[in-house]
NUMARDREN-100452 format. One record per residue: x negated, y negated, z negated of N, C-alpha, C, CB in turn. Coordinates in pm, whole numbers, plus 50000, padded with zeros to 5 digits. Atoms other than C-alpha are relative to their C-alpha. Last residue first. Glycine has a CB too. Layout:
BEGIN
XYZXYZXYZXYZ;...
This chain:
BEGIN
498784992249969508044863952617501194997850013500145006949940;499974996549837505234839452611501255011350039498355007750048;499705009449910506454820752317499865004150128499334989449981;498425002549974507164852552115500294989450114500744994249859;499144987349935503734868152161501294993250048500405013349880;500004997349837502154834652110500685011350065498685001850046;498985006749981503554832451730499754997650202499974985349878;498634992150040501744866251668501184990250060500185002249812;499714989449964498504854551813501405003450008499385007149936;499815007449850498444820551665500215011050105498604990550050;498685005749996499214839751312500074995850139500264988449896;499705008450091496484865351355501044992750016499144993449978;500305011949945497304900351489499414987149928501064997050051;500395011750094497704933751344499414990050062499135003449895;501175007750003499564954651605499864992149893499894992750103;500455012550057502454977651554498644996850060499945000649845;499445009149973504205003851778499884984349980500745003849971;500615008049894501675028151733500274985650080500025007850080;500765001649939502355030951421499344995450094500005003549998;500514997749897505475038451221498354998350023500744993150073;501284997050006507525037150918499455004550142499845010049898;500134992749906510435014950942498265004750026500724992150111;500924988750039510774994750648500575012550058499835001549842;501625003349988511424960550808499635013849934499304984249906;500684989950073514854967650934498784999450000500245011350032;499545001650161516194931450984499915014149939501704994049979;498924991750060514414930151313500174999349833499685015050044;499845003650145511794904751461501275010949990500354981549961;498694999850082510604918351813500114996549860500505012350003;500295003750155507204917552035501754997949950498814982449979;499775016550044508094932952379500024996749825501724994650067;501165010349932506384964752514500284984949963500015000950179;499984994749882509494990452484499044984650070501815004850056;498904988949964509854978152137500114998650122501394999549936;499535001349872506934957551969501195009650017498915002550099;499044984549931506014948951642500564996950123501495005849903;499135003649895503414923551528500765013050029499224994150126;499774986549937501604925551190501494997150118500365013049851;498874996449975500294892751060500055014250062500544990450073;499125002650128497294879150890501375004150018500034985149958;498894997449940494164890751161501284997849863499815016150075;499374990050138491394872751093501175000350048500044994449829;499175006650123490234856551444500615008149860501254994150068;501145004950046488454873951715500144994349847499564989950097;500565012049967490984874451973498534996549908501204989249976;500794999649840492054911051945499114986550041501305001050134;499315001249871492904901651568499045002150101500684986850021;500055008149878490064910551298501285002450107498625003550071;500124999449849490404929650970500004989550086500885006650047;500025004049862490234923350598499795008550106499164991650015;500884991249955491094939850249500084991850177500585018749968;499424997049873492754911450053498805010950094500354983750078;501195000549921492244914049682500235001350143499105010049960;499434995549852494734908449399498764993850108501804991750038;501085001649844493494910349074501035003550094498435012350025;501235010050072495764910148727498914997050094499215007549866;501174995549974498924920248937498994989249896499784999750171;500374995250126502394903148777498505006650016501135010649948;499685006950134503614880949031499255006249879501555000849971;500955016149970501904893449356500554992049903500224990950165;501615000750005503454927349247499184989949987499505004250095;500164998850142506804914949206498705000049952500585010949953;500165012650084506824899249553499975002749875500974990550015;501435010349994505454929149673500194986649973499294999150140;501334990850079507964953249543498834992249995499485014550083;499765003850145511094926649652498705007649911501685005849947;498834996850054509774927550036500254997449845500155013050031;499584984249930506974929350297501685003349885498155016849955;500294992250101506464888250254500635017449984500444991049891;499365007350121507684871750577499295014749874502324997650024;501065008250050505844874150912500444993349883499524990550097;499315011749907509074892751120499114988949901502154998450002;500085001549885506564924051093500794987850047500315011250052;499414989549896506244927350726499704994150112501555003549997;498845006149932503804911750487500485011350095499624986050082;499505010150048501654920750194501294996250062499114991050003;500135012349949500854956750300500674987849943500325001150119;499014998849937499794982350059499964988350084501085002049923;500495007749873497184991749805501635000250100498375010550090;499324998749888497774996949447499594994950087501004997449999;500255003449924495285004549166500824997650130499265004949992;498974996549855496545013848863499154987250063502264997949989;500115009449885494135011048524500475009050114498454993750023;500494997249903495355030348222499974988950138500605011350012;501515009749921495435012547923499505011550133498134997849844;500974988949998498645031447810498494998450047500575009650082;499624986450140500865006447687499295008149990501185009350001;499845005050110499534977847953500385007949869500774991750028;501075009750026498724995248244499944996949847500234986750084;501344989450021501285023748192498964992250045499995015050088;499614993850109504174997448142498275008049982501605010550030;500615010850108502524973148437500255008949857500994982350000;501314998849987503125007348677499524987749881499524997850169;500754986650094506435008748525498735002250031500625014750019;499875004650162507424970448621499005015849929502304998849931;500925009350030506254980448975499344994849879500404992350041;500834991849968508745005648968498664996850002500345004050097;499954998750111511614981648880498685011749994501495003049955;500295007250120510784963549170499685006249872500994992649976;499185010250011510894992549419499074989749897501525005249945;499435000050129508565009649604500914989149936499005001149925;498484992950017507995009549952500595004049880500085011950067;498935006249920505234982149992501345008449982499554999350157;499335005650086503055002149764501424991250050499004992549937;499165005949942501585023050029501534996249897500145009050121;499995006749847499085037249854501755000550020498945011750145;498884995949944498735042949459500174989550143501224999149882;499895008749868495605050549261501585001350078498715005950113;498894997849931495975058648883499764990350146501344996149900;499845008049905492945061248656501085001750087499014999850059;500375011650052492315078748356499874990150031499364999849967;500885010449929495075103248445499104989949926500844992150077;499425011449972496315131648201498774988750061500784995549863;500385005249879494685164748282500754987549979500335008550130;501344998249940493545173847948499704991950104499795012350043;500554983449976497185165647805498174995950043501165010650181;501464998650027498815134247711499595013750001499624994249872;499884996650134501835130947944498135000149955501005016949985;500825008650084501075113148272500225003449866500244985850020;501945000049950501375146448495499794988049893499354993750221;500594992950113505205148248322498064999950026500825017750002;500414988649979506675118948519499075006749894499484999250115;499464985750091508545096748302499365013850086502125001449999;500774996950166506265066548323500915011549968500134985349854;501604995050043506905066548712499565005149866499074988650014;501035010050119510525065048714499285005049943500494993349891;500995001150098511855076549032499664992849903499284999650035;499264999650134514865065849218499335004349887501105007950005;499285015050070513095051449505500435000449879501264994550064;499075003749938510735084449549500954988249948500555010650019;498935005450071507375090249483500984994150056499654992749923;499115003749907505265117249649500944991649891500685013250088;498304998250075502665127149401500424990050095500394995249803;499275009850084499375129049627501295001849970499974988450049;498775001450054496965149349808500444994249886500375009149994;499774994950139494085135849970501425000749951499274991749906;498524999250055493295128550334499385003349843501215014150085;500214994750147490235118050518501235000949940499104991249910;500044988450006490135115950933500085007549849498945002350071;501414994849995489125080050974499905014649995499204994649889;500834996249833492415071151059498915006050026499594989550075;500975013949938493215074450664499835005150146498174997049913;500594997649848496065098550533499314985450011501355003650141;500585015549979497305095550135499075006950149498764991549824;501314999349971499345129250104499464982650031499855011250135;500544993950144502785137249949498124999950051500885021049957;499505005450126504985136750283499035002349876501375006349971;499364991050095502645146550585500414993349874499105011249968;500314989849972501595125250869500505013349929498904998150000;500705000049875503685096350934498945010550035499424988050009;500344986949961505985104350650499345002350156501305007849984;501314998649910505625075950421500095014150076498534999449901;499585007249854509065069650287498745004950056500274981150013;499684991649936507755092049982500814997250135500515006749918;498685002250000505675065049869500985013850069500144986050082;499675004849886502195074149733501895000450030499055009150104;498305003149945500905084849422500084991050146500964989049865;499555009949845497375094149348501355003650028499045003750160;499084994049957495485110149004500874985750094500755008249866;499595006749861491815107648916501575001950018499165007450135;498684990649969490655120648588500584989650073501025006449866;498615002850015487275103448594500965009350038500284989650062;499334989550077483935126448608501434993949974499175003949859;500265004150152481645097448759500675008249917500414986149964;501284997550010482185113049099499474995749893499384996250092;499954988250000486055110349055498325006650000500955003250117;499604994550129485685074649020500045013149960501064996649978;501085006950049483675067249345500445008049819500114979050038;500734987150017486195094649492498904991649922499515009650151;499504985450096488925070649421498755010549977501355010350093;500105005250128487195039849573500225008149876500814990349996;501445002850048486645056849875499734997749844499514987350072;500634987049996489985072449927498264994949944500165007850184;499274994250121491805037649847498665012649963501905007550052;500755008650107489115019750094500875004149876499984982050031;501594997749998489965042550373499534996549852499154989550120;500334985150058493675043450285498765002249974500335011150084;499744998750129493385002150301499905015749973501364993549966;500614991950077491425004250632500735002749860498734995049988;501395006550063492574973650850499165006949870500414985149946;501294994549934494694995451054498984989149943500045000850182;500684983649978497904976950928498934997650075500955012350085;499164997249872497794940750767499785015950019499444990550143;500365004349861496294939450423501104999650120498925009150043;498565002149927496894942350039499094993450158501394985249889;500934999649882494574956249732500994996650118499205015450019;499064999949884496774948349443499214997050103501164990649994;500805006049882495234957249098500574998250113498975006850034;499484995349864496724962348767499594995050096501184999250021;499245010249914494444960748484500565007350115499094988150053;499364995649907493054983648177500464987550124501115007249928;498175004149975491454965447906500255005150144500484979949996;
């Protein structure tokens, strides 16, 4: 029975590396693997899943308006997917999460999603993550550590070196974010 998986973490925990390694394992066994990512993610090149360790893979860039179930590449043909990997799932729409559920339940294709659970305001990232947490068959954390050595659970966003909370949580970036534990996250705001 196919399942919908959600692998989550904070930034710089190795989500994309984990995704690419897992997908490689399927491909090495002869499975037809399809890759999706959000068209919002333009840090490297739109339509690519890229890891900080230097590996990448071309992916279908999904925009917020697209119905994933209507993609031609999902049609029954010799290249139809046997497993789907989704990166940056936090940028998807809740309706697209339901479309992934449809692919799992009706087409029996496993879907493995990777993304951020929390935003830099210390809240769940948004509606897509709320929906994914509600419907995923399996939820697993990819762990990393804070600068203090504790498990990192929060994402600290900085502007001009100072920690900020903002209404614009969909801000693609890299160097202005730091993954920290809850204590260090709070201390940043208290100390500044």
